[in-house]
Structures are given as C-alpha cells and as structure tokens.
N, C-alpha and C positions, 0 to 999 in steps of 0.2 A: 504494500500500500504506500502511495506517495502523493504529494500535492502538486498541483499545477501552479507554478510560480511565474507570475507575469512581471516583466521588467519594463520600466518606463524611462524615456529619455528626459532631458532637462525641460522639454516642453510638456511633460506629463502625458504624452501619448505612448501607447504600447509600442515597444521596439522588438519584443520577442518573448518567448516563454520557454520554460524547461520544467522537468519533473525532478522532485527531490523529496525526501523525507524531511519534514520540518516541524519540530516541536515549537510551539509558540504560545505567547501569553498576552493577557490584557490586564491592566492595572488601573485602579480608580485614582485619577489625578486630583490632588487637593486634600486627600485624607491624610492627616498627620501620621497615622499608624501604618501607612502603606508606602513603601519605597517606590518612588516614581521611576519610570524608564523601563529597562529590560532589554535583553538581547538573546539571540539564538544563533545557531550555525547550521549550514547545509553543506553536504559533501557532494562534489561534482566529478564526473568522469571527464576524459579528455575532450570529448565532443562538446559537452555543455560548457566546460570551462574555457573553450576557445572562441566563444561568440564575441564579436566586436562590441555588441551592445551591453555586455556584462561589465559594468564599470563602477568604480567607487563613486559614492554620492548619489547613486540612482535609487529611486523609490521602487519597491516591489509590493505586490498584493497577492494574497492567497485567500481563496474562497473555500467554504465547506458547506455541504447541504443543510446542516443543522446548526452550526455555530456561527457567531458573527464573523464578518470579513476581517482580515488582518492586514495591516500595512506596515512596512518597515523600510529601512534605509541601508544600503550596502556600504560598508566602510571597513577600515583596517581594524584588527589584523586580518590578513589574507594569507593563508598558508599555501605556498605555490607549488608544492609537490603533490602528485596524485596519491589518493584522491584529494582534490583541491578543497580546502576548507574555507568557506566564505562566511563572514560574520554579518548578521542582519540585526539592526537595532530597531526597537519599537519606534513607530512613526514620530513620536514626540521628540525624537533625537534631532529632527530638523530645527527645533527651537534652540538647541545647544550649539548650532553651527553659526549663529549670528550674535553680535553684540551691538548695542546702540552706538551711534556716531557721536552723540553729545548727551550730556546730562540735561534732563528736562523734568518739569513738573507736569504731571498728567492729572486731569480732573474728570470725574464722572463715576458712574457705577462700575462694578467689577468688570462686567462684559464690555463696557465702553473702553476701559483701559486696556483690556486684552486685545480688543479690536485695533486700537491705536498701535500697540506693539506689533501686531501682525502687519499693519500698513507700513510701519517703519522697516520691518524685515523685508517686505516685498519691494520697497523702494531701492534696496541694495541689489536684489535679484529676485525674480519671481519664484515663489515657493509653491504656489497654488493652494496655500492655506487661506481659508476664508472663515470669518466669524459665522457661526451657525445659530443654534437655538440659545437664547439668552433669557435668564430670569432677572427681573429688576431687584435691586437691593438699595442700600443707602448710598448717597453720594460720598465719594472718597477723594482724597488728594494723595497721590503717590509720587515719590521722587524716583525717576528712572535714572540709574547710574550706569557705570561702564561694565558691569557684570553681564554674562550671557543672558539673553532674553529668557531662556528656560529657567534659570535660577530665580529670576525675579517674578516670573509668572507663577511658579509653584508657591513661592512665599506669599504672593498676593492672594491667590485662591484659598490657601490654607487659612490666612488671617481672616479672610472674609467669611469663612465657614461655608464656602461654595464647593462645587465639584466640577470637574472638567473631563471631557473626552474628545477624541479626534476620530471623526467618521470618514472613512474613504467612500466616495460616491463617484461613479462613472456617469458623466453627462456627455452624451454623444460619444465622441472618441477620445475624450480627455478625462483624466482623473483629478478630482478636486478633494480637498481635505478640510472638512468642516469642523470647526472648533466650537463645541457646545460648552457654555458656562451656566450651570444650573444649580439650584438649591438641591436637587436630587437627580441623579442619573439612574436610569433603569426603570423597571416596573415591578409591581407587586404580582407575583405569579400565583401564589396560593398553592404551589406544587409541594408535595411531600417527599423529602429525601430522608431516608431512615436506614439505620443498621438493624441487626437482629434478623428475624425470619424474612425470607424473600427480599433481602436488602438490595437497595440500589446505590448504596454508598458504604464506604469503609472509612472509619475514623483513624487517622494516622497520629493525631495529636490534639490535645485540648488543654487550654490554660486560661487563667484569668489575669489580665494585664492592664496596664495603664496607671499612671500616677493620678491620684484623686485630689482635686482642688475645688473647693466649693465656696470660698470667699476670696475674691480677687480684686485688687486695685490695679488699674492700668495706668502706665506712665508714658508720656512722649519721650523723645530722645533729644530735647533741647539741651544745650551744653551747660546751662546754669540752672541751679536749683530754683532760683527765683522765677525764671521763665518757663520752667518745665510744667507741662499740663499733667493733671492726674484726674482720674474719675473717682466718684464715691465708691465704697465697697459694693461689689456686685455679688449677690448671694444665690445659692440654690438650696432652698430649705429642705427638700426631700433628701438630698445628699447629706446634709448636716445631720438630719434625724437618723439616717441609716449608718453613717460611717464616721461620725463626730465631725466637728468643725476643723477644716484644714485651710489655712490662709496663705496667700502668695501674692507678691507684687510682680507685675510683668511689664517690661519695657518693650514698646513697639517702635520699630525703626521707621523713619521717614514719614511720620504722621504729623500733620500740621493743623488739622481741623479737629475741634473737640467732638463733633458728632461722629467723625470717623473713629476716634479713639474710643468713644463710648461703645460703638458698634463692635469693634474688634474685641473689647474687653468682655462684652456680653457673650459674644460667640465663643470666646476662649473658655469662660467659666461654664457655659452650657456643655461644651464638648468634653471638658475635663472633670465634670462633677460625678461621673459614675465609672466604675471599672467596666471592662468589656470581657465577655466570654469569647475566646477565639478558638475556632475549630479548624484544623487542617484535615481535609477529607479528599477522597477519590470518588468520582462519580462514574458509574458504568452507563454505557449506551443502551439503555433498556427503555421501552415504552417511549414517553416524550421527555425523558430526563434532559437530553442535550438541548432540546428546543426551549428549555426554560433557563438556560445558562447564558449569562451576560453580566459584565461588571455593573454593579449598582442594583441588579435585580434582587428582590427578596423572595424567599421561599420558606416553607416550614421545615425545620430540621429537628429530627427526633433522635437523640442519643440516649440510650437506655442506662448506661453504666458510668455516668459521671458523678463525682462527689464534689458538691459545691458548698460555699460558705453557708452558715446558718442551718446546717443539717439537711440541706437539700440534695436529693439523689435523683439523677437523670435530668434531662433537659428536653423540652419540646416547645418551640417557639419560632417566631419569625426572625430570620437572620439575613444580613446583607452580604452579597458577594463582593468582597473587596479586591481580590486578585484571582485570576483564572488562568490556567495553563493547560494546553492540549498536548497529550503525548500521542504522537501519531502511530508509533509502533504498537502500543497496547490499546489504542483507540479508547482511551480514558481521559477524563478531565480531572485535574487536581485543582482544588480551590481553597482559599482561605475565606471563611465567613465569620462575621462578628455580630454580636448583639449586646446592648447594655444589660447589666444585671440590675 
C-alpha cells in the first residue's frame, strides 16, 4: 500500500506525481499543549528520485479516501543514496521560511493580523497562502518584529486563545492554502471510540497534565514599573473550589492596549484553570472510525481501566483530537486526545 504524492511547482500547479509510503500527521495550531509543525520522510527509487520537478521548497499533497488531505513542503535533509530519503515538513513550514522586512505595529482582531502577515509574506514571493475562515474576537495591537512569521503567528494565536489550521484546496488547476483562524477547529462527531470488547481503539498511554493556575494578574512589558499596565486579578472559582487557590503573575510581550491585555489574561486563566486528561491511542479502520478523524474534532472516548484523582475509575466523555498521525503500513491512526477534568 502506498500514497499518490502530487508535487507542485512554484506557481502551485501540479508538475508530476509519484507513489510512496508516507506516514503523516496533523496538529492543532495554537494549542499550548501541542507542539506545532511536524515532519515525515518518503523513500524513492531511482526513477522517482530522478524527476526534474522533484525539488527543494516545493509543496506536495496527499489524499486519502477517509482522512483529511495532507500538504507538506520538501526540504533538507535529502539523503542522496538509494533509496533516496526525502524529508517533507507539514505545510505550516512555509511560514518559517519568511521573516518580516521591518518592525511594525499591527492592529485588528487575530484573523486580521494573521491576514496582514500573510500579505507581507506574499509581497516577498507568492506562497498561495490565503486567509480562510475567521472568527471575530477582541481588537488587538501586536508588534511585528524580525523573528520568522511562524514564531510570531503561533505566539499570537496561543495568546488569543484561538486555533488555526491550513487547508489545501485545489481550485481549477492551482493549489491554494487557506489559513483558518477560529475559536474552534473541527466538529462534534458524537462517535464512540472504546477499548474492551469489540474495541476500535487501543490505549497506549494516559496521564493527567498541565500546571493549574486559577488566579492570574496580567502585566504588559513596558520597561518601567510606573508605566507598566496590569489587570485586576482574574479568577476561576470552580478551579479554586476543586484544586485550592493557585496564583500567578504573567507578563505578555508586545501588548500596548489595556483591552488586549485584559483579553489575553482572561484567556490564559481560563485555559490554565483545570488539568487535562491526555490519552495516546491507536484507532483501527473499522466501520466509520476514520471518517470521524480530524484535528479539532471531538468524539466520545471510553477507557475502562483508568485510575483518576478523587477515587474515580474509568473515563467516558467527550475529548478533542489535538494531534493525529496516519501510519500507512499498518493502516492505523494514532492520536492524542484531551479533555478537562
């Protein structure tokens, strides 16, 4: 079993295709608990590796009848002896290849600021990245510095409590890459994944993670104490009741507006106020299991033999798919799912 790998030129039009076994993954951008990015490799014979259109910096796509489409970028390292090993980076890698020309202040909602970053990237050379679906949030003021766009976009989306994904879409004969910036990525499937009898999943690991903070004061990064902005304490009463009060002061970089500082602080304390149950599982291709797999999707996960705090045994509840990986050789999907406790 292998995948059809389509390779695109710098004009994002298909230049050729090849067959290769390609394990690949998707990650939820903007979630502090998920490391962004990702990479994989394919191995090629002499005929495939000799194609003139197989070049560094080129975008590739891979489709699957049940799983979401995947896009990536060819880059180094490239192992040049047979079988040739070619490295593919998840499509967000494009953002890491560009840095801003000048330091600038950007104003707007999170989606507006991401859209301006994309415009600046495309002004250097066309990437075919486009702003996609966007949810409104509060107005922000961000300082764009000389770091790579990717580093600054991830920090922005995390601070805003938003999520981001990049969708490859073919329109006529050209590939476009739509960047969605939303409060929520994915859909509520209601599908049941379970271990035990007639299982469609296997649990590889289970842990309770995350620092808990439920009383937070946010600070700006002004250089003097006199001029430094700060918020009143932001509380999460349910967390305080369950886990005792845990206070922290957090400094946010590049914040100039009090409303932005307030919004970031509220988002921080809300996200940090409860620990998460994290499961590492493998999903089998049975019934409609694969059809319900995508980053950001929720499903019902039933794990019978977990031992949780407060004497709780077993878990059944809605969990969000944070990271998904397809193993082509075994035709299984590994994923990390989370839910607040």
